[in-house]
C-alpha positions as CSV (number, residue, x, y, z in Angstrom):
1,M,-41.9,-19.8,31.6
2,S,-42.9,-16.4,30.5
3,A,-42.2,-13.1,32.3
4,P,-45.1,-11.3,33.9
5,T,-46.8,-8.9,31.5
6,G,-46.0,-5.9,33.7
7,E,-42.3,-6.4,33.4
8,T,-42.4,-6.9,29.7
9,D,-44.6,-3.8,29.2
10,S,-42.2,-1.7,31.3
11,L,-39.2,-2.9,29.3
12,Q,-40.9,-2.2,26.0
13,S,-42.0,1.2,27.2
14,K,-38.5,2.1,28.5
15,S,-36.9,1.3,25.1
16,R,-39.7,3.2,23.3
17,Q,-39.2,6.2,25.6
18,L,-35.4,6.1,24.9
19,L,-35.9,6.1,21.2
20,E,-38.4,9.0,21.4
21,S,-36.3,11.1,23.7
22,C,-32.8,10.3,22.3
23,W,-32.3,12.5,19.3
24,S,-28.9,11.0,18.4
25,C,-30.5,7.5,18.6
26,R,-33.2,8.4,16.1
27,L,-30.7,10.2,13.9
28,I,-28.3,7.2,13.7
29,S,-31.0,4.6,13.2
30,G,-32.9,6.7,10.7
31,A,-29.8,7.5,8.7
32,G,-28.8,3.8,8.8
33,L,-32.2,2.9,7.3
34,M,-31.9,5.6,4.6
35,L,-28.4,4.5,3.7
36,S,-29.6,0.9,3.5
37,G,-32.3,2.0,1.1
38,A,-29.7,3.8,-1.0
39,Y,-27.5,0.7,-1.1
40,V,-30.4,-1.5,-2.2
41,F,-31.4,1.0,-4.9
42,N,-27.9,1.3,-6.2
43,A,-27.7,-2.5,-6.5
44,A,-30.8,-2.5,-8.6
45,R,-29.6,0.4,-10.6
46,K,-26.3,-1.3,-11.4
47,I,-28.2,-4.2,-12.9
48,M,-30.4,-1.9,-14.9
49,R,-27.4,-0.1,-16.4
50,T,-26.3,-3.3,-18.0
51,G,-29.3,-3.2,-20.3
52,V,-31.4,-5.9,-18.6
53,L,-35.1,-5.5,-19.0
54,M,-37.1,-4.7,-15.8
55,T,-38.1,-7.8,-14.1
56,P,-40.5,-8.2,-11.2
57,G,-37.5,-8.8,-8.9
58,L,-36.0,-5.4,-9.8
59,V,-39.3,-3.7,-9.3
60,A,-39.6,-5.3,-5.9
61,Q,-36.0,-4.3,-5.0
62,I,-36.6,-0.7,-6.0
63,T,-39.9,-0.7,-4.0
64,F,-38.1,-2.2,-1.0
65,A,-35.4,0.5,-1.3
66,G,-38.1,3.2,-1.2
67,C,-39.7,1.7,1.8
68,L,-36.4,1.5,3.7
69,T,-35.7,5.2,2.9
70,A,-39.2,6.3,3.9
71,W,-39.0,4.3,7.2
72,G,-35.7,6.1,7.9
73,M,-37.3,9.5,7.4
74,V,-40.2,8.5,9.7
75,V,-37.8,7.4,12.4
76,I,-36.0,10.7,12.2
77,A,-39.1,12.9,12.0
78,N,-41.0,11.0,14.8
79,P,-44.5,12.2,13.6
80,V,-46.4,10.4,16.4
81,K,-44.7,12.4,19.2
82,N,-44.9,15.6,17.2
83,S,-48.6,15.1,16.5
84,Q,-49.3,14.3,20.2
85,D,-47.5,17.5,21.2
86,A,-49.6,19.5,18.8
87,F,-52.8,18.1,20.3
88,K,-51.6,18.8,23.9
89,S,-51.1,22.5,23.0
90,V,-54.7,22.9,21.7
């Protein structure tokens, strides 16, 4: 049996509001994502230092590391809320 959509929507909106309003939550989760990206990148870099040629797997690993880092920056910056605040002031 599934929960009524009203309860599910309210739970999702509460968790979203908490992430948007809680600066320390955004900072911790964003920093965690950025550190994860650094870890993945260093693992790929360690393989490249041995002199192995670039493989598609290494390229994918470096791309994934960049995506994790960018995602962490977006979580910290919260551009959706900032842009909504800018439009409200106009």
